[in-house]
Backbone as a ProteinNet text record, in pm:
[ID]
protein_1_A
[PRIMARY]
MKFAEMTAPAIRRISKKTTLVVAPIAAIEQHSRHLPVITDTVLVTAVAEGLERNLPGHVLLLPTQWLGASEHHLPFGGTLTATLSTYELMLMEILRPLLHDGFGRVMLLNGHGGNIDPLQVALRRLDREFPSSILTGSAYWDLAAAELAACCTGPRTSMGHACELETSMMMALRPELVCLEEIEDDPDMTPAAVKSIFWTRDFGRRTDHGAVGYPSFATAQKGQKMLEAAIGAVTRVSRGILELPLG
[TERTIARY]
10428.2	10466.1	10386.8	10306.9	10226.7	10292.9	10339.8	10415.1	10345.9	10215.7	10142.9	10127.4	10144.4	10125.9	10258.3	10369.1	10500.1	10557.7	10652.4	10723.8	10837.1	10885.6	10997.2	11121.9	11158.1	11275	11257	11135	11111	11126.6	11081.6	11096.4	11244.1	11320.7	11463.9	11537.6	11484.9	11552.8	11521.5	11427.6	11390.7	11507.9	11529	11630.9	11586.8	11657.3	11614.6	11641	11736	11768	11674	11614	11527.1	11379.3	11346.2	11208.7	11155.3	11032.2	10962.7	10863.3	10881.2	10785.6	10668.3	10548.5	10429	10341.2	10315.7	10232	10103.9	9992.6	9865.6	9812.5	9767	9710.3	9573.9	9479.7	9342	9271.6	9146.2	9066.1	8939.1	8878.8	8742.3	8666	8579	8513.4	8382.9	8300.8	8173.5	8194	8109	8110.4	7968.8	7917.7	7783	7681.5	7566.2	7459.3	7458.9	7538.8	7524.4	7643.5	7758.4	7875.8	7916.1	7975.1	8016.9	8138.7	8158.1	8269.1	8404.4	8406.3	8531.1	8571.7	8503.5	8525.8	8672.6	8738.3	8877.2	8967.3	8942.3	9024.2	9002	8876.7	8846.1	8914.5	8907.2	8957.3	9109	9178	9323.9	9379.9	9311.1	9355.6	9344.6	9236.6	9219	9328	9361.8	9467.3	9602.3	9629.1	9757.1	9771.4	9663.6	9670.1	9685.2	9626.1	9646.4	9791.5	9854	9996.4	10080.6	10051.1	10129.3	10114.8	9996.2	9977.9	10059.9	10070.7	10145.2	10296.1	10344.2	10488.1	10515	10478.9	10481.2	10618.9	10724	10856.5	10929.3	10865.6	10934.7	10859	10737.6	10659.4	10634.2	10670.7	10638.3	10523.9	10404.5	10283.1	10251.2	10249.3	10212.2	10060	10008.8	9863.8	9818.5	9698.6	9646.6	9624.2	9676.4	9651.9	9518.3	9415.8	9281.4	9255.4	9333.1	9309.6	9374.2	9298.2	9349.9	9339.2	9380.4	9366.7	9236.6	9130.5	8995	8915.2	8983.6	8911.4	8810.4	8837.4	8747.3	8615.8	8605	8479.8	8393.8	8443.8	8373.7	8233.2	8202.7	8067.3	7957.2	7988	7886.2	7883.9	7969.9	7974.2	8030.6	8022.8	8068.2	8214.3	8295.2	8434.7	8527	8634.8	8744.1	8865	8942.9	9050.9	9166.7	9284.1	9401.1	9422.1	9484.2	9520.1	9632	9650.8	9753.3	9892.2	9925.9	10059	10077.2	9974	9981.8	9994.9	9919.4	9922.4	10058.5	10115.3	10249.1	10348.7	10345.9	10437.5	10408.1	10281.3	10243.3	10298.6	10291.4	10346	10496	10565.9	10709.1	10738.8	10658.5	10681.6	10652.4	10556.8	10527.9	10648.6	10714.6	10823.5	10959.3	10981.8	11115.4	11172.3	11096.9	11156.3	11208.6	11135.8	11177.5	11298.7	11302.2	11418	11541.9	11525.3	11636.8	11681.9	11589.2	11621.4	11689.7	11700.3	11775.4	11695.4	11562.6	11483	11505.4	11538.8	11578	11476.3	11365.3	11263.4	11127.2	11058.3	10926	10829.8	10704.3	10598.7	10477.7	10436.4	10309.4	10202.2	10116.5	10009.9	9883.6	9845.4	9739.8	9601.9	9500.9	9363.5	9268.3	9323.1	9236.8	9301.1	9223.7	9277.5	9336.9	9277.8	9327.5	9464	9509.4	9640.6	9754.6	9724.4	9829.3	9931.7	9886.8	9982.1	10071.3	10017.4	10106.6	10195.1	10147	10229.5	10356.1	10340.5	10455.5	10551.5	10497.6	10584.3	10659	10590.5	10655.1	10771.8	10751.7	10859.2	10975	10946.1	11053.7	11136.7	11070.5	11143.2	11224.2	11167.8	11241.8	11362.9	11353.8	11465.7	11590.9	11574.3	11689	11755.3	11675.4	11728.7	11784.8	11725.8	11761.7	11791.2	11898.5	11926.5	11963.6	11997.8	12032.9	11912.8	11797.9	11677.4	11594.5	11506.3	11412.4	11276.1	11231.6	11109.6	11003.8	10896.8	10797.6	10656.7	10564	10425	10333.1	10211.7	10112.4	9976.1	9873	9737.8	9726.9	9663.1	9655.4	9583.9	9488	9412.8	9498	9599.7	9688.4	9777.5	9817.3	9902.3	9824.4	9693	9608.6	9509.1	9543.3	9446.2	9385.2	9467.9	9416.5	9329.6	9374.7	9299.4	9165.2	9162.9	9038	8942.1	8995.9	8911	8841.9	8913	8856.1	8741.8	8735.4	8628	8500.9	8511	8397.6	8306.7	8177.4	8080.6	8006.9	8026.4	7962.3	8041.2	7991.2	8056.5	8193.8	8218.9	8348.2	8427.4	8550.4	8631.7	8754.1	8768	8875.3	8815.9	8900.4	8852.7	8789	8668.9	8601.7	8588.9	8465.1	8441.1	8302.9	8296.2	8170.3	8115	8204.1	8174.2	8150.9	8149.3	8132.8	8243	8366.6	8479.6	8467.9	8458.9	8454.2	8329.7	8217.3	8093.5	8100	8154	8166.7	8256.5	8370	8463.3	8405.9	8330.8	8265.7	8156.3	8086.8	7986.8	8052.2	8174.4	8245.6	8300.3	8346.6	8413.1	8317.8	8234.4	8146.3	8006.3	7936.1	7805	7704.2	7720	7624.3	7634.8	7743.5	7762.4	7717	7675.2	7631.9	7480.6	7437	7293.7	7243.4	7198.9	7161.8	7052.4	6957.5	6844.1	6884	7005.2	7051.1	7145	7174.4	7266.7	7206	7282.5	7238.2	7360.7	7360.5	7473.1	7487.8	7612.2	7642.4	7750.1	7713.6	7813	7894.1	8017.2	8105.2	8046.7	8029	7969.2	8072.6	8200.1	8305.2	8286.2	8282	8269.1	8384.9	8356	8457	8577.1	8556.4	8664	8772.5	8739.8	8838.7	8871.5	8835.7	8864.6	9013.4	9090.7	9232.3	9318.2	9259	9336.3	9296	9392.8	9361.9	9278.4	9165.5	9072.5	9033.3	9080.9	9055.9	8917.3	8834.6	8699	8666.8	8596.1	8550.5	8433.9	8397.3	8294.2	8157.2	8136.2	8009.2	7987	8096.5	8087.2	8106.8	8147.2	8179.7	8069.2	7993.2	7894.2	7761.6	7660.3	7526.8	7510.3	7553.4	7533.3	7657.7	7775.8	7898.9	7968.8	7924.8	7990.4	8047.4	8135.7	8181.5	8182.6	8085.8	8082.4	7945.2	7944.7	7822.1	7809.4	7776.1	7765.2	7651.3	7557.4	7446.3	7493.6	7615.2	7670	7746.2	7753.7	7835.9	7772.9	7858.7	7816.8	7928	7891.8	7991.6	8086	8034.9	8118.6	8228.7	8192.9	8294.4	8392.2	8339.1	8423.1	8531.7	8498.4	8598.2	8707.1	8668.2	8766.5	8853.7	8792.7	8868.9	8971.9	8932.9	9026.4	9142.3	9111.5	9216.9	9311.4	9255.4	9338.1	9428.7	9372.7	9451.6	9563.4	9531	9632.1	9741.7	9703.4	9801.2	9894.4	9839.6	9921.9	10016.9	9966.7	10051.7	10161.3	10129.6	10229.7	10340.1	10303.2	10404.2	10497.5	10440.3	10522.4	10612.1	10558.6	10637.5	10755.7	10734.1	10845.9	10954	10910.8	11005.9	11086.2	11020.5	11088.6	11191.8	11156.1	11246.6	11370.1	11360.1	11473.2	11566.7	11522.3	11606.1	11726.3	11844.5	11960.9	11951.6	11986.4	11989.1	12113.2	12098.2	12210.3	12319.5
39961.1	40090.2	40113.5	40217.6	40249.4	40362.2	40330.8	40423.5	40557.9	40556.4	40680	40771	40716.7	40795.1	40842.2	40813.4	40850.6	40968.4	41038	41142.8	41080.4	41153.8	41103.2	41077.7	41168.7	41138.9	41012.9	40989.7	40868.9	40744	40748.8	40634.6	40610	40718	40703.3	40636.4	40649.7	40592.5	40443.4	40390.2	40248.6	40159.9	40052.8	39955.1	39881.6	39903.3	39848	39698.7	39647.5	39505.1	39418.4	39477.8	39398.2	39434.2	39497.5	39540.5	39475.5	39430.5	39377.9	39481.8	39528.6	39621	39539.3	39569	39496.8	39591.1	39553.5	39633.4	39556.5	39588.4	39520.9	39568.9	39477.1	39512.7	39445.1	39514.2	39464	39500.2	39539.7	39571.3	39643.6	39709.7	39762.7	39701.8	39606.2	39531.4	39470.1	39428.5	39366.7	39245.2	39231.9	39115.1	39059.5	39012	38957.7	39064.5	39020	39114.2	39155	39088.3	39108.1	39173.6	39182.7	39242.9	39370.6	39466.4	39592.5	39572.9	39665	39654.1	39672.8	39723.3	39744.4	39622.4	39510.5	39393.4	39351.4	39332.4	39285.6	39380.5	39509.9	39609.8	39605.9	39592.2	39582.9	39461.1	39347.2	39223.2	39219.8	39253.7	39247.5	39353.9	39467.8	39570.2	39518.8	39449.8	39394.9	39294.1	39209.2	39109.9	39179.9	39278.4	39349.5	39425.9	39488.8	39562.3	39467.3	39348.7	39249.1	39204.2	39187.3	39153.3	39262.2	39386.3	39498.5	39504.5	39474	39471.6	39358.9	39246.5	39133.6	39155.5	39229.2	39252.9	39402.7	39481.6	39627.7	39687.2	39625.1	39681	39628.7	39538.2	39473.7	39481.8	39533.9	39546.8	39694.7	39736.3	39870.5	39854.1	39896.9	39872	39989.4	39963.4	40065.8	40077.5	40190.8	40201.4	40097	40047.3	39947.4	40008.8	39941.9	39982.2	39922.4	40007.8	39957	39921.5	39975.2	39945.2	39811.7	39723.8	39592.5	39563.6	39442.5	39394.6	39315.6	39381.8	39326	39327.3	39322.2	39328.8	39215.2	39100.6	38985.1	39004.3	39110.4	39139	39243.8	39302.1	39411.8	39376.5	39252.5	39224	39253.6	39255.5	39281	39425.9	39510.8	39650.1	39664.3	39785.8	39809.3	39777.8	39796.1	39753.5	39862.2	39887.8	39973.6	39884.3	39911.1	39818.7	39885.9	39827.4	39855.8	39736.8	39759.7	39647.6	39568.7	39445.5	39361.5	39423.8	39477.9	39536.2	39660.2	39742.7	39861.4	39822.3	39721.1	39680.8	39624.8	39546.2	39491.8	39605.6	39706	39819.5	39897.7	39911.5	39985.8	39919	39786.5	39716.9	39739.1	39738	39763.4	39905	40000.2	40139.8	40163.8	40090.4	40103.8	40062.2	39953.9	39897.6	39960.9	40009.1	40057	40163.5	40268.4	40371	40315	40220.8	40162.1	40071.9	39998.8	39914.4	40000.1	40107.8	40200.2	40265.7	40282.1	40345.8	40250.2	40124.6	40031.2	39924	39930.3	39823.3	39694.9	39587.7	39466.3	39354.4	39372.3	39267.4	39328.4	39272.6	39323.4	39207.4	39234.6	39136.5	39207.8	39163.1	39206.3	39114.1	39166.9	39088	39107.9	39005.9	39019	38982.5	39057.7	39032.4	39013.8	38992.2	38976.5	38878.5	38778.6	38673.1	38722.1	38824.2	38875	38940.4	38969.4	39032.1	38931.8	38803.7	38704.4	38699.5	38693.3	38683.1	38806.9	38929	39045.4	39060	39017.2	39020.9	38938	38816.8	38728.6	38780.4	38831.9	38884.9	39009	39096.2	39217	39181.3	39082.9	39043.8	38980	38901.6	38842.7	38951	39054.5	39162.4	39244.2	39270.2	39344.5	39266.3	39135.1	39052.5	39076.4	39110.6	39140.6	39271.8	39364.6	39494.3	39491.1	39409	39407.8	39264.2	39203.8	39063.1	39035	39137.3	39116.8	39128.1	39160.7	39179.3	39051.1	39045	38933.3	38984.3	38940.6	38990.7	38880.7	38900.7	38795.5	38848.3	38755.9	38795.3	38675.3	38696.2	38589	38647.1	38575.1	38603	38549.1	38624.2	38581.6	38447.7	38418.3	38293.1	38171.6	38191.6	38080.2	38046.3	38147.6	38123.4	38055.8	38071.5	38015	37914.5	37846.6	37761.2	37654.6	37584.8	37476.3	37529.7	37636.8	37695.6	37751	37815.9	37871.2	37759.8	37655.9	37543.3	37481.5	37476.5	37416.8	37499.7	37626	37714.3	37702.9	37646.3	37642.3	37523.3	37543.6	37434.7	37407.6	37493	37473.3	37379.4	37351.2	37256.3	37300.2	37431.5	37482.5	37531.3	37485.1	37523.2	37605.8	37639.4	37728.8	37862.4	37965.5	38099.2	38101.2	38153.4	38174.4	38323.7	38369.7	38512.3	38544	38639.1	38666.8	38537.4	38453.8	38317.8	38312	38191.3	38175.1	38247.1	38237.9	38301.7	38453.6	38511.5	38658.2	38713.6	38647.6	38696.9	38689.9	38581.7	38567.7	38676.8	38699.9	38800.6	38941.4	38970.3	39100.5	39114.4	39005.5	39009.9	39042.7	38994.9	39022.6	39164.6	39214.5	39345.6	39461.5	39446.8	39555.8	39501.9	39455.3	39392.6	39485.9	39616.7	39711.1	39719.2	39665.9	39669.8	39541.4	39443	39315.4	39315.7	39293.8	39290.2	39146.6	39118	38980.5	38925.2	39010	38963.7	38926.8	38965.4	38937.1	38816.7	38756.1	38642.8	38524.5	38471.9	38356.9	38280.1	38149.3	38067.1	38070.4	38059.3	38064.3	37959.2	37831.2	37724.2	37737.9	37689	37690.8	37600.8	37657.8	37582.7	37512.5	37514.5	37449.1	37297.4	37232	37085.2	37019.1	36911.5	36844	36800.3	36761.9	36708.7	36811.5	36941.6	37044.9	37135.6	37094.9	37177.9	37184.3	37088.5	37084.6	37170.2	37232.2	37310.4	37457.4	37545.8	37689.3	37721.1	37785.8	37820.1	37965	38051.8	38193.9	38231.2	38282.1	38326.1	38445.9	38543.2	38650.7	38599.1	38676.5	38629.9	38621.1	38694	38684.6	38548.1	38478	38343.1	38235.3	38275.3	38175.9	38159.6	38265.7	38261.2	38320.2	38294.7	38347.9	38490.4	38519.2	38654.4	38711.7	38664.7	38731.7	38676.5	38562.3	38500.3	38365	38312.6	38174.5	38116.3	38031.1	37972	37973.3	37960.7	37938	38036.3	38161.5	38261.6	38234.7	38149.3	38121.3	38054.1	37999.7	37934.6	38033	38158.1	38255.7	38299.4	38321.9	38382.1	38473.6	38570.2	38660.1	38584.6	38485	38407.9	38334.4	38273.5	38210.4	38314.5	38427.9	38533.3	38577.5	38589.1	38628.7	38523.1	38397.1	38288.1	38287	38315.4	38319	38430.3	38547.4	38659.8	38627.4	38570.1	38533.3	38430.3	38335.7	38234.2	38296.7	38387	38451.8	38536.8	38614	38698.4	38611.7	38503.2	38414.3	38353.3	38308.1	38245.7	38347.2	38466.6	38569.5	38611.6	38615.3	38649.6	38544.3	38417.8	38310.9	38320.9	38343.5	38355.2	38478.3	38586.7	38710	38691.4	38620.9	38591.3	38512.2	38419.5	38342.2	38428.9	38523.9	38615.4	38699.1	38742.7	38824.5	38746.2	38614.8	38532.5	38498.2	38520.4	38488	38582.8	38531.2	38620.3	38702.3	38827.5	38912.6	38879.5	38893.2	38860.5	38965.2
-6324	-6379.2	-6507.6	-6508.4	-6626	-6703.6	-6821.1	-6904.5	-6917.8	-6945.7	-6975.3	-6854	-6734.1	-6612.4	-6552.2	-6620.4	-6569.6	-6647.3	-6585.9	-6657.9	-6738.1	-6837.7	-6917.7	-6832.6	-6740.1	-6655.8	-6571.8	-6520.6	-6440.8	-6526.2	-6649.4	-6739.5	-6768.9	-6784.6	-6811.2	-6695.5	-6574.3	-6457.2	-6437.3	-6513.6	-6499	-6540.7	-6466.5	-6504	-6629.4	-6736	-6864.8	-6877	-6799.9	-6809.4	-6726.3	-6625.4	-6536.9	-6553.2	-6665.1	-6691.1	-6817.7	-6812.7	-6929.8	-6977.9	-7099.9	-7160.9	-7216	-7170.2	-7214.5	-7295.4	-7419.4	-7509.2	-7538.8	-7472.6	-7503.8	-7638.8	-7720.3	-7850.6	-7863.3	-7925.6	-7925	-8055.4	-8045.8	-8163.6	-8121.4	-8218.8	-8208.2	-8325.3	-8295	-8402	-8352.6	-8444.6	-8409.8	-8320.8	-8221.4	-8133.3	-8120	-8234.3	-8241.6	-8198.1	-8151.4	-8119.2	-7973.4	-7891.2	-7746.7	-7677.2	-7744.5	-7680.7	-7752.6	-7680.1	-7740.6	-7829.5	-7921.7	-8016.6	-7947.9	-7826.5	-7753.5	-7670.4	-7685.4	-7601.4	-7593.3	-7706.9	-7704.6	-7626.8	-7641.7	-7573.8	-7423.2	-7381.3	-7238.2	-7176.4	-7244.1	-7186.4	-7177.1	-7284.4	-7278.6	-7184.8	-7174	-7079.2	-6936.3	-6905.2	-6770.5	-6738.1	-6833.8	-6811.2	-6794.2	-6878.6	-6871.5	-6740.4	-6696.8	-6570.5	-6452.2	-6461.2	-6357.2	-6350.9	-6467.6	-6473.7	-6408.9	-6440.8	-6385.1	-6234	-6184.1	-6038	-5974.4	-6043.5	-5989.7	-5992.8	-6092.4	-6108	-6119.4	-6018.1	-6029.5	-6054.2	-6006.5	-6024.6	-6145.9	-6220.3	-6332.6	-6464.2	-6463.6	-6586.9	-6615.5	-6735.5	-6784.3	-6883.6	-6843.1	-6920.5	-7011.2	-7140.5	-7237.7	-7246.3	-7296	-7318.5	-7420.9	-7405.9	-7500.1	-7637.2	-7738.6	-7877.5	-7921.5	-7935.3	-7961	-8106.3	-8200.3	-8341.5	-8376.6	-8438.4	-8474.3	-8622.7	-8659.7	-8796.7	-8804.2	-8847	-8833.2	-8962.6	-9076.4	-9203.5	-9219.6	-9158.2	-9172.9	-9097.9	-9018	-8947.5	-9018.6	-9125.6	-9191.5	-9241.2	-9281.8	-9329.9	-9228.8	-9099.8	-8998.3	-8951.6	-9007.6	-8963.7	-8823.4	-8769.2	-8632.8	-8611.5	-8715.2	-8709.7	-8761.9	-8686.8	-8732	-8753.5	-8857.8	-8888.8	-8959.5	-8940.6	-9023.1	-9115.2	-9230.1	-9315.8	-9248	-9290.4	-9229.9	-9240.6	-9357.2	-9375.1	-9288.4	-9279.7	-9193.9	-9048	-9006.5	-8866.4	-8828.1	-8915.8	-8890.7	-8867.1	-8953.9	-8938.8	-8811.3	-8777.4	-8657.5	-8532	-8525.9	-8409.8	-8398.7	-8510.2	-8509.4	-8461.5	-8505.9	-8468.1	-8319.9	-8264.4	-8121.1	-8038.1	-8078.4	-7998.7	-8026.2	-8146.5	-8184.8	-8090.1	-8054.5	-7968.3	-7836.4	-7778.1	-7650.8	-7669.3	-7778.4	-7806.4	-7832.6	-7906.8	-7930.4	-7799.4	-7707.7	-7579.5	-7482.9	-7520	-7438.3	-7366.7	-7375.1	-7314.7	-7394.8	-7324.3	-7393.7	-7391.5	-7319.1	-7309.8	-7341.8	-7440	-7474.3	-7495.2	-7469.6	-7496.5	-7555.7	-7672.2	-7728.5	-7672.5	-7586.3	-7525.4	-7607.4	-7680.3	-7779.8	-7726.2	-7770.7	-7731.9	-7848.3	-7970.4	-8088.4	-8185.6	-8226.9	-8312	-8442.8	-8502.3	-8628.9	-8621	-8499.6	-8482.1	-8479	-8470.7	-8445.6	-8558.2	-8681.2	-8793.1	-8803	-8807.2	-8814.5	-8691.5	-8574.4	-8453.2	-8473.9	-8523.4	-8539.2	-8645.5	-8755	-8860.6	-8811.2	-8738.4	-8686.1	-8594.1	-8506.6	-8415.5	-8491.3	-8593.7	-8673.6	-8741.5	-8790.9	-8857.2	-8757.7	-8640.3	-8538.4	-8489.1	-8491.8	-8445.5	-8529.1	-8655.5	-8740.7	-8698.1	-8646.2	-8603.7	-8462.6	-8376.8	-8234.2	-8189.1	-8242.7	-8213.9	-8068.8	-7992.5	-7852	-7759.5	-7815.4	-7734.6	-7730.1	-7632.1	-7619.2	-7662.9	-7778.6	-7841.8	-7838.6	-7763.3	-7743.1	-7768.2	-7786.6	-7804.9	-7804	-7757.4	-7756.1	-7722.8	-7763.1	-7713.8	-7572	-7484	-7344.4	-7329.6	-7417.3	-7403.9	-7443.1	-7526.1	-7557.8	-7438.9	-7363.1	-7246.1	-7133.5	-7134.9	-7027.4	-7082.2	-7190.9	-7260.9	-7170.4	-7095.6	-7011.4	-6898.4	-6835.9	-6724.2	-6770.6	-6886.7	-6938.4	-6979.9	-7040.3	-7079.9	-6959.3	-6847.5	-6726	-6669.8	-6706.1	-6657.5	-6740.4	-6860.7	-6952.6	-6924.2	-6948.3	-6935.7	-7066	-7165.9	-7295.2	-7384.1	-7505.2	-7596	-7643.7	-7649.6	-7695.4	-7575	-7561.6	-7445.4	-7482.6	-7609.2	-7653	-7693.6	-7703.9	-7737.6	-7875.1	-7881.9	-8009	-8033.4	-8049.4	-8069.7	-8015.7	-7921	-7850.9	-7793.3	-7743.9	-7700.7	-7549.8	-7495.5	-7350.8	-7274.5	-7323.3	-7255.9	-7257	-7375.2	-7383.9	-7315.8	-7332	-7272.5	-7120.2	-7067.8	-6922	-6864.7	-6929	-6877.1	-6886.9	-6992.4	-7001.6	-6896	-6865.3	-6758	-6624.5	-6604.7	-6479.9	-6476	-6591	-6594.5	-6623.4	-6725.9	-6770	-6798.4	-6696	-6718.7	-6784	-6761.3	-6819.2	-6971	-7028.3	-7173.3	-7242.8	-7165.8	-7222.7	-7242.8	-7365.7	-7397.4	-7378.3	-7258.9	-7223.8	-7314	-7351.4	-7431.5	-7574.2	-7616.2	-7752.6	-7759.5	-7646.8	-7646.4	-7721.4	-7815.6	-7894.8	-7941.1	-7921.8	-7964.7	-8116.3	-8161.7	-8304.8	-8333.1	-8336.3	-8351.3	-8479.5	-8473.1	-8589.3	-8698.4	-8816.4	-8926.6	-9013.6	-8972.5	-9049.8	-9047.5	-9162.4	-9164	-9090.5	-9019.4	-8937.9	-9020.2	-9144.6	-9228.1	-9258.6	-9248.8	-9283.5	-9164.5	-9044.5	-8927.6	-8894.9	-8945.7	-8913.1	-9005.3	-9106.8	-9202.1	-9192.6	-9215.3	-9216.3	-9339.4	-9316.9	-9424.6	-9404.8	-9492.4	-9473.1	-9524.3	-9431	-9463.3	-9375.5	-9430.5	-9343.3	-9259.6	-9157	-9064.1	-9129.9	-9236.5	-9306.6	-9369.5	-9400.3	-9457.8	-9352.7	-9232	-9130	-9026.5	-9001	-8894.3	-8940.2	-8859.3	-8889.1	-8840.5	-8717.4	-8664.3	-8597.2	-8638.7	-8598.4	-8477	-8426.1	-8310.7	-8352.5	-8269.3	-8282	-8141.7	-8111.5	-7978.3	-7914.6	-7781.1	-7706	-7589.1	-7619	-7512.2	-7414.6	-7449.4	-7357.5	-7228.7	-7229.3	-7109.9	-7020.6	-7059.9	-6988.3	-6856.8	-6755.7	-6629.7	-6579.8	-6498.1	-6440.2	-6347.5	-6275.9	-6184.5	-6261.3	-6373.1	-6456.8	-6509.2	-6547	-6602.7	-6507	-6378.4	-6279.9	-6268.6	-6270.2	-6263.9	-6388.9	-6503.8	-6628.7	-6627	-6579.1	-6571.3	-6477.7	-6363.5	-6269	-6330.9	-6405.6	-6470.4	-6575.7	-6655.8	-6760.4	-6701.4	-6598	-6534.1	-6472	-6408.6	-6348.3	-6451	-6564	-6667.3	-6730.4	-6760	-6819.7	-6721.9	-6593.9	-6493.5	-6489.5	-6493.3	-6491.5	-6611.5	-6728.8	-6848.8	-6840.8	-6789.1	-6778.3	-6684.1	-6575.1	-6484.3	-6558.4	-6642.3	-6720.2	-6815	-6880.6	-6972	-6896.4	-6777.3	-6696.9	-6651.6	-6647.3	-6605.1	-6721.5	-6845.7	-6960.5	-6967.6	-7002.1	-7016.7	-7144.9	-7136.6	-7254.9	-7336.5	-7467.9	-7555.1	-7553.9
[MASK]
+++++++++++++++++++++++++++++++++++++++++++++++++++++++++++++++++++++++++++++++++++++++++++++++++++++++++++++++++++++++++++++++++++++++++++++++++++++++++++++++++++++++++++++++++++++++++++++++++++++++++++++++++++++++++++++++++++++++++++++++++++++++

């Protein structure tokens, strides 16, 4: 069920107790020299639409929110962003009308690393307002970490930025937007001794040309397998959310 394609009366008739509202959130930001700035939005939308196809009678899919919290990408240009505080409030405002309307299960399906912190804070704050609801959220790559790692052949097997994972999936979904001649690996320059601690740096101080990872290992064939893995993992988690008792 796609929220934007339904009438208001049809939405009102949906069973609110047996429906999971899925809100994909993403970004428009620089993705190195070879991927379009809409990459995060394309990828999370594909995963969300795959979930809706798998659970058509139980998922109410909202339109993808393309604006993200991307201030750390500003040094490379090609980036639109909300501040962290604004983004946190925006996520709350997206969900509030549906929660007030009686929907008791929601999931923020994230497609951009910079959204993770405000996503978690927004859900914690909403929990105070809607203690009987099930408020969840995650990046799709965290839900499918093992499956995605198994698809990688380069040195990095976790999600980076404009990396083997993102580049492969874009090759599968929108190959015409991938600038193959500009693909260049951009290994993480973080010293091994401090990789275990959170270190806040914008991308201008973290990378050479705006990527984190090894896009030279990307292929469309891997990308298709990665998308299937991500959709499968998100579907499994969504089924679990639907089985949880409402408070």
